[in-house]
Biopython code that builds the backbone (N, CA, C, O; Angstrom):
import numpy as np
from Bio.PDB.StructureBuilder import StructureBuilder

atoms = [
    (1, "TYR", "N", (-59.440, -74.330, 7.742)),
    (1, "TYR", "CA", (-59.753, -73.055, 7.319)),
    (1, "TYR", "C", (-60.872, -72.280, 7.975)),
    (1, "TYR", "O", (-61.991, -72.782, 8.088)),
    (2, "ASP", "N", (-60.719, -71.616, 8.213)),
    (2, "ASP", "CA", (-61.772, -70.474, 8.883)),
    (2, "ASP", "C", (-62.130, -69.476, 7.883)),
    (2, "ASP", "O", (-61.271, -68.644, 7.588)),
    (3, "LEU", "N", (-63.709, -69.418, 7.100)),
    (3, "LEU", "CA", (-64.034, -69.313, 5.633)),
    (3, "LEU", "C", (-64.634, -68.327, 6.479)),
    (3, "LEU", "O", (-64.857, -67.490, 5.603)),
    (4, "SER", "N", (-64.999, -67.880, 7.378)),
    (4, "SER", "CA", (-66.066, -67.109, 8.053)),
    (4, "SER", "C", (-65.698, -65.508, 7.085)),
    (4, "SER", "O", (-66.437, -64.534, 6.945)),
    (5, "GLY", "N", (-64.621, -65.682, 6.670)),
    (5, "GLY", "CA", (-65.023, -64.272, 6.670)),
    (5, "GLY", "C", (-65.234, -63.405, 4.761)),
    (5, "GLY", "O", (-65.256, -62.306, 4.206)),
    (6, "LEU", "N", (-65.381, -65.454, 4.371)),
    (6, "LEU", "CA", (-65.866, -65.166, 2.717)),
    (6, "LEU", "C", (-67.470, -64.165, 3.265)),
    (6, "LEU", "O", (-67.921, -63.094, 2.860)),
    (7, "SER", "N", (-67.896, -65.030, 4.211)),
    (7, "SER", "CA", (-69.680, -65.261, 4.257)),
    (7, "SER", "C", (-70.373, -63.675, 4.392)),
    (7, "SER", "O", (-69.825, -62.700, 4.905)),
    (8, "ARG", "N", (-71.600, -63.725, 3.839)),
    (8, "ARG", "CA", (-72.104, -62.866, 3.108)),
    (8, "ARG", "C", (-73.199, -62.640, 3.375)),
    (8, "ARG", "O", (-73.800, -63.103, 2.406)),
    (9, "VAL", "N", (-73.910, -62.242, 4.024)),
    (9, "VAL", "CA", (-75.612, -62.506, 4.614)),
    (9, "VAL", "C", (-76.640, -61.949, 3.699)),
    (9, "VAL", "O", (-77.631, -62.437, 3.155)),
    (10, "ARG", "N", (-75.856, -60.269, 3.700)),
    (10, "ARG", "CA", (-76.848, -59.922, 2.684)),
    (10, "ARG", "C", (-76.446, -59.727, 1.112)),
    (10, "ARG", "O", (-77.217, -59.161, 0.337)),
    (11, "LYS", "N", (-75.344, -60.174, 0.756)),
    (11, "LYS", "CA", (-75.214, -59.127, -0.619)),
    (11, "LYS", "C", (-74.242, -60.792, -0.727)),
    (11, "LYS", "O", (-73.658, -61.426, 0.152)),
    (12, "PRO", "N", (-74.371, -60.976, -1.751)),
    (12, "PRO", "CA", (-73.682, -62.230, -2.090)),
    (12, "PRO", "C", (-72.837, -62.053, -2.913)),
    (12, "PRO", "O", (-72.792, -60.919, -3.391)),
    (13, "TRP", "N", (-71.958, -62.959, -3.347)),
    (13, "TRP", "CA", (-70.821, -62.888, -3.728)),
    (13, "TRP", "C", (-71.258, -62.973, -5.454)),
    (13, "TRP", "O", (-72.327, -63.454, -5.832)),
    (14, "THR", "N", (-70.523, -62.578, -6.101)),
    (14, "THR", "CA", (-70.825, -62.367, -7.848)),
    (14, "THR", "C", (-69.807, -62.299, -8.714)),
    (14, "THR", "O", (-69.243, -61.251, -9.029)),
    (15, "ALA", "N", (-69.476, -63.653, -9.219)),
    (15, "ALA", "CA", (-68.935, -64.884, -10.036)),
    (15, "ALA", "C", (-68.195, -63.482, -11.496)),
    (15, "ALA", "O", (-69.182, -62.835, -11.845)),
    (16, "VAL", "N", (-67.252, -63.103, -12.072)),
    (16, "VAL", "CA", (-66.887, -62.013, -13.190)),
    (16, "VAL", "C", (-66.476, -63.169, -14.220)),
    (16, "VAL", "O", (-65.484, -63.887, -14.344)),
    (17, "ASP", "N", (-67.928, -62.993, -15.036)),
    (17, "ASP", "CA", (-67.643, -64.456, -16.464)),
    (17, "ASP", "C", (-67.218, -63.289, -17.615)),
    (17, "ASP", "O", (-67.911, -62.458, -18.201)),
    (18, "THR", "N", (-66.054, -63.536, -17.665)),
    (18, "THR", "CA", (-65.796, -62.764, -19.054)),
    (18, "THR", "C", (-65.871, -63.549, -20.388)),
    (18, "THR", "O", (-65.229, -63.175, -21.370)),
    (19, "SER", "N", (-66.576, -64.517, -20.403)),
    (19, "SER", "CA", (-67.217, -65.218, -22.189)),
    (19, "SER", "C", (-67.250, -63.572, -22.840)),
    (19, "SER", "O", (-67.035, -62.488, -22.298)),
    (20, "ALA", "N", (-67.717, -64.040, -24.593)),
    (20, "ALA", "CA", (-69.017, -63.631, -24.556)),
    (20, "ALA", "C", (-70.102, -63.020, -23.977)),
    (20, "ALA", "O", (-70.397, -61.872, -23.645)),
    (21, "ASP", "N", (-70.738, -64.372, -23.942)),
    (21, "ASP", "CA", (-71.672, -64.322, -23.503)),
    (21, "ASP", "C", (-72.044, -63.812, -21.695)),
    (21, "ASP", "O", (-73.151, -63.789, -21.156)),
    (22, "GLY", "N", (-70.946, -63.517, -21.204)),
    (22, "GLY", "CA", (-70.775, -63.061, -19.497)),
    (22, "GLY", "C", (-71.504, -61.985, -19.121)),
    (22, "GLY", "O", (-71.778, -61.629, -17.975)),
    (23, "ARG", "N", (-71.863, -61.387, -20.362)),
    (23, "ARG", "CA", (-73.061, -59.839, -20.011)),
    (23, "ARG", "C", (-74.449, -60.268, -19.891)),
    (23, "ARG", "O", (-75.271, -59.373, -19.697)),
    (24, "LYS", "N", (-74.805, -61.301, -19.960)),
    (24, "LYS", "CA", (-76.317, -61.662, -19.975)),
    (24, "LYS", "C", (-76.062, -62.494, -19.357)),
    (24, "LYS", "O", (-76.162, -63.525, -20.022)),
    (25, "ARG", "N", (-75.654, -62.740, -18.036)),
    (25, "ARG", "CA", (-76.545, -63.916, -17.020)),
    (25, "ARG", "C", (-74.948, -63.756, -15.737)),
    (25, "ARG", "O", (-73.738, -63.744, -15.962)),
    (26, "THR", "N", (-75.547, -63.686, -14.774)),
    (26, "THR", "CA", (-75.131, -63.543, -13.670)),
    (26, "THR", "C", (-75.137, -65.083, -12.571)),
    (26, "THR", "O", (-76.125, -65.811, -12.486)),
    (27, "PHE", "N", (-73.558, -65.380, -11.661)),
    (27, "PHE", "CA", (-73.312, -66.369, -11.458)),
    (27, "PHE", "C", (-73.605, -65.735, -9.972)),
    (27, "PHE", "O", (-73.418, -64.521, -9.882)),
    (28, "TYR", "N", (-74.049, -66.440, -8.783)),
    (28, "TYR", "CA", (-74.003, -65.661, -7.285)),
    (28, "TYR", "C", (-74.389, -66.980, -6.124)),
    (28, "TYR", "O", (-75.419, -67.620, -5.911)),
    (29, "LEU", "N", (-72.931, -67.005, -5.495)),
    (29, "LEU", "CA", (-72.255, -68.135, -4.941)),
    (29, "LEU", "C", (-72.463, -67.098, -3.134)),
    (29, "LEU", "O", (-72.404, -65.875, -3.009)),
    (30, "SER", "N", (-72.658, -67.961, -2.206)),
    (30, "SER", "CA", (-72.561, -67.982, -1.330)),
    (30, "SER", "C", (-71.459, -69.018, -0.574)),
    (30, "SER", "O", (-71.164, -69.976, -1.288)),
    (31, "VAL", "N", (-70.799, -68.991, 0.747)),
    (31, "VAL", "CA", (-70.005, -69.529, 1.222)),
    (31, "VAL", "C", (-70.751, -69.730, 3.385)),
    (31, "VAL", "O", (-70.965, -69.061, 4.396)),
    (32, "CYS", "N", (-70.799, -70.717, 3.003)),
    (32, "CYS", "CA", (-70.991, -71.296, 4.666)),
    (32, "CYS", "C", (-73.284, -70.454, 5.243)),
    (32, "CYS", "O", (-73.839, -70.509, 6.340)),
    (33, "ASN", "N", (-73.773, -69.908, 4.016)),
    (33, "ASN", "CA", (-74.617, -69.896, 4.115)),
    (33, "ASN", "C", (-75.406, -69.830, 2.763)),
    (33, "ASN", "O", (-74.934, -69.717, 1.631)),
    (34, "PRO", "N", (-77.139, -69.957, 3.265)),
    (34, "PRO", "CA", (-77.309, -69.787, 2.105)),
    (34, "PRO", "C", (-77.517, -68.777, 1.817)),
    (34, "PRO", "O", (-77.256, -67.917, 2.659)),
    (35, "LEU", "N", (-78.203, -68.252, 0.235)),
    (35, "LEU", "CA", (-77.797, -67.114, -0.832)),
    (35, "LEU", "C", (-79.228, -66.106, -0.283)),
    (35, "LEU", "O", (-80.157, -66.779, 0.163)),
    (36, "PRO", "N", (-79.392, -64.880, -0.295)),
    (36, "PRO", "CA", (-80.438, -64.155, 0.615)),
    (36, "PRO", "C", (-81.248, -64.388, -1.149)),
    (36, "PRO", "O", (-80.863, -64.932, -2.184)),
    (37, "TYR", "N", (-82.349, -63.743, -0.793)),
    (37, "TYR", "CA", (-83.559, -63.604, -2.233)),
    (37, "TYR", "C", (-82.872, -62.692, -3.425)),
    (37, "TYR", "O", (-82.667, -61.489, -3.584)),
    (38, "ILE", "N", (-82.590, -64.061, -4.283)),
    (38, "ILE", "CA", (-82.136, -63.077, -5.668)),
    (38, "ILE", "C", (-84.391, -63.845, -6.942)),
    (38, "ILE", "O", (-85.250, -64.723, -7.016)),
    (39, "PRO", "N", (-83.987, -62.716, -7.408)),
    (39, "PRO", "CA", (-85.213, -63.300, -7.527)),
    (39, "PRO", "C", (-84.787, -63.872, -9.496)),
    (39, "PRO", "O", (-84.271, -63.349, -10.484)),
    (40, "GLY", "N", (-85.604, -65.631, -9.008)),
    (40, "GLY", "CA", (-85.597, -65.806, -10.684)),
    (40, "GLY", "C", (-85.066, -67.414, -9.825)),
    (40, "GLY", "O", (-85.144, -68.556, -10.277)),
    (41, "CYS", "N", (-84.452, -66.882, -8.265)),
    (41, "CYS", "CA", (-83.547, -68.667, -7.471)),
    (41, "CYS", "C", (-84.133, -68.684, -6.708)),
    (41, "CYS", "O", (-84.353, -67.928, -5.762)),
    (42, "HIS", "N", (-84.793, -70.397, -7.314)),
    (42, "HIS", "CA", (-85.974, -71.007, -6.397)),
    (42, "HIS", "C", (-85.783, -72.181, -5.715)),
    (42, "HIS", "O", (-85.342, -73.092, -6.416)),
    (43, "GLY", "N", (-86.002, -72.469, -4.425)),
    (43, "GLY", "CA", (-85.832, -73.400, -3.373)),
    (43, "GLY", "C", (-85.047, -73.126, -2.169)),
    (43, "GLY", "O", (-84.590, -72.082, -1.705)),
    (44, "SER", "N", (-85.016, -74.286, -1.810)),
    (44, "SER", "CA", (-84.473, -73.235, -0.049)),
    (44, "SER", "C", (-83.090, -73.720, 0.574)),
    (44, "SER", "O", (-82.872, -74.903, 0.838)),
    (45, "ALA", "N", (-82.520, -73.074, 0.705)),
    (45, "ALA", "CA", (-81.066, -73.730, 1.312)),
    (45, "ALA", "C", (-80.137, -73.000, 0.339)),
    (45, "ALA", "O", (-79.106, -73.184, 0.985)),
    (46, "VAL", "N", (-79.670, -72.203, -0.897)),
    (46, "VAL", "CA", (-79.283, -71.965, -2.332)),
    (46, "VAL", "C", (-77.929, -71.867, -2.009)),
    (46, "VAL", "O", (-77.587, -71.028, -1.175)),
    (47, "GLY", "N", (-77.043, -72.647, -2.578)),
    (47, "GLY", "CA", (-75.977, -72.011, -2.058)),
    (47, "GLY", "C", (-74.762, -71.532, -3.557)),
    (47, "GLY", "O", (-73.531, -71.509, -3.550)),
    (48, "SER", "N", (-75.805, -71.183, -4.775)),
    (48, "SER", "CA", (-75.322, -71.005, -5.876)),
    (48, "SER", "C", (-75.839, -70.784, -6.865)),
    (48, "SER", "O", (-76.716, -71.648, -6.855)),
    (49, "CYS", "N", (-75.979, -70.170, -7.888)),
    (49, "CYS", "CA", (-77.208, -69.838, -8.542)),
    (49, "CYS", "C", (-77.046, -69.119, -10.039)),
    (49, "CYS", "O", (-75.991, -68.485, -10.024)),
    (50, "LEU", "N", (-77.687, -69.001, -11.263)),
    (50, "LEU", "CA", (-77.481, -68.488, -12.581)),
    (50, "LEU", "C", (-78.314, -67.573, -13.157)),
    (50, "LEU", "O", (-79.464, -67.906, -12.868)),
    (51, "VAL", "N", (-78.310, -66.819, -13.668)),
    (51, "VAL", "CA", (-79.376, -66.198, -13.715)),
    (51, "VAL", "C", (-78.921, -65.460, -14.919)),
    (51, "VAL", "O", (-77.987, -64.665, -15.023)),
    (52, "SER", "N", (-79.924, -65.961, -15.972)),
    (52, "SER", "CA", (-79.420, -65.512, -17.828)),
    (52, "SER", "C", (-81.144, -64.271, -17.802)),
    (52, "SER", "O", (-82.082, -64.091, -17.024)),
    (53, "GLU", "N", (-80.722, -63.745, -19.089)),
    (53, "GLU", "CA", (-81.755, -62.936, -19.092)),
    (53, "GLU", "C", (-82.954, -63.704, -19.239)),
    (53, "GLU", "O", (-83.839, -62.876, -19.023)),
    (54, "ASP", "N", (-83.760, -65.328, -19.595)),
    (54, "ASP", "CA", (-84.313, -65.288, -19.676)),
    (54, "ASP", "C", (-84.684, -66.672, -18.730)),
    (54, "ASP", "O", (-85.853, -67.057, -18.761)),
    (55, "ASN", "N", (-83.873, -67.284, -18.044)),
    (55, "ASN", "CA", (-84.031, -68.021, -17.264)),
    (55, "ASN", "C", (-83.135, -67.935, -16.296)),
    (55, "ASN", "O", (-82.199, -67.135, -16.311)),
    (56, "SER", "N", (-83.441, -69.014, -15.107)),
    (56, "SER", "CA", (-82.350, -69.340, -13.892)),
    (56, "SER", "C", (-82.335, -70.428, -13.586)),
    (56, "SER", "O", (-83.242, -71.201, -13.897)),
    (57, "TRP", "N", (-80.957, -70.885, -12.670)),
    (57, "TRP", "CA", (-80.973, -72.342, -12.302)),
    (57, "TRP", "C", (-80.326, -71.531, -10.615)),
    (57, "TRP", "O", (-79.814, -70.523, -10.128)),
    (58, "ASN", "N", (-81.085, -73.533, -10.191)),
    (58, "ASN", "CA", (-80.265, -73.571, -9.384)),
    (58, "ASN", "C", (-79.292, -74.800, -9.334)),
    (58, "ASN", "O", (-79.577, -75.991, -9.462)),
    (59, "LEU", "N", (-77.442, -73.911, -9.002)),
    (59, "LEU", "CA", (-76.313, -75.011, -8.840)),
    (59, "LEU", "C", (-75.897, -75.720, -7.773)),
    (59, "LEU", "O", (-74.844, -76.325, -7.572)),
    (60, "GLY", "N", (-77.392, -75.482, -6.754)),
    (60, "GLY", "CA", (-75.955, -76.413, -4.777)),
    (60, "GLY", "C", (-77.051, -75.706, -4.059)),
    (60, "GLY", "O", (-77.889, -74.842, -4.315)),
    (61, "VAL", "N", (-76.641, -76.535, -2.924)),
    (61, "VAL", "CA", (-77.166, -76.222, -1.860)),
    (61, "VAL", "C", (-76.371, -76.047, -0.649)),
    (61, "VAL", "O", (-75.351, -76.738, -0.649)),
    (62, "VAL", "N", (-76.567, -75.246, 0.485)),
    (62, "VAL", "CA", (-75.872, -75.645, 1.367)),
    (62, "VAL", "C", (-76.720, -76.671, 1.918)),
    (62, "VAL", "O", (-77.904, -76.613, 2.248)),
    (63, "GLN", "N", (-75.592, -77.965, 1.968)),
    (63, "GLN", "CA", (-76.496, -78.942, 3.081)),
    (63, "GLN", "C", (-75.486, -78.968, 4.659)),
    (63, "GLN", "O", (-76.142, -79.666, 5.431)),
    (64, "ILE", "N", (-74.560, -78.622, 5.174)),
    (64, "ILE", "CA", (-74.046, -78.679, 6.623)),
    (64, "ILE", "C", (-73.099, -77.835, 6.730)),
    (64, "ILE", "O", (-72.602, -77.620, 5.624)),
    (65, "SER", "N", (-72.464, -77.068, 7.822)),
    (65, "SER", "CA", (-71.854, -76.060, 7.783)),
    (65, "SER", "C", (-70.528, -77.165, 7.633)),
    (65, "SER", "O", (-70.420, -78.288, 8.125)),
    (66, "PRO", "N", (-69.440, -76.300, 6.645)),
    (66, "PRO", "CA", (-68.192, -77.166, 7.095)),
    (66, "PRO", "C", (-67.786, -77.662, 8.328)),
    (66, "PRO", "O", (-68.437, -77.410, 9.342)),
    (67, "GLN", "N", (-66.378, -78.612, 8.357)),
    (67, "GLN", "CA", (-66.743, -79.809, 9.360)),
    (67, "GLN", "C", (-64.963, -79.925, 8.953)),
    (67, "GLN", "O", (-64.782, -80.298, 7.793)),
    (68, "ALA", "N", (-63.620, -79.641, 9.800)),
    (68, "ALA", "CA", (-62.761, -79.760, 9.696)),
    (68, "ALA", "C", (-62.652, -81.228, 9.330)),
    (68, "ALA", "O", (-63.774, -81.692, 9.535)),
    (69, "ALA", "N", (-61.679, -82.385, 8.795)),
    (69, "ALA", "CA", (-61.495, -83.522, 9.200)),
    (69, "ALA", "C", (-60.271, -84.002, 10.105)),
    (69, "ALA", "O", (-59.141, -83.724, 9.703)),
    (70, "ALA", "N", (-60.426, -84.723, 11.332)),
    (70, "ALA", "CA", (-59.724, -85.547, 12.212)),
    (70, "ALA", "C", (-58.093, -85.639, 11.332)),
    (70, "ALA", "O", (-57.170, -86.299, 11.809)),
]
sb = StructureBuilder()
sb.init_structure("model")
sb.init_model(0)
sb.init_chain("A")
sb.init_seg("    ")
for serial, (resi, resn, name, xyz) in enumerate(atoms, 1):
    if name == "N":
        sb.init_residue(resn, " ", resi, " ")
    sb.init_atom(name, np.array(xyz, "f"), 0.0, 1.0, " ", f" {name:<3s}", serial, name[0])
structure = sb.get_structure()
């Protein structure tokens, strides 16, 4: 599958959180590329990050480009 249409370089995807605390946090996601600079998200090649009112967490990194199985 070609996921390149989901790839964003300047503006990452943000997940909609419908929980009671959803307005207090934001999930940033990237497909195929690391996230652009987001205040509070630390690390290199960050693929997803959670930012809350008082903290942030790196939720994963981009390791290799997707590859089709044989």
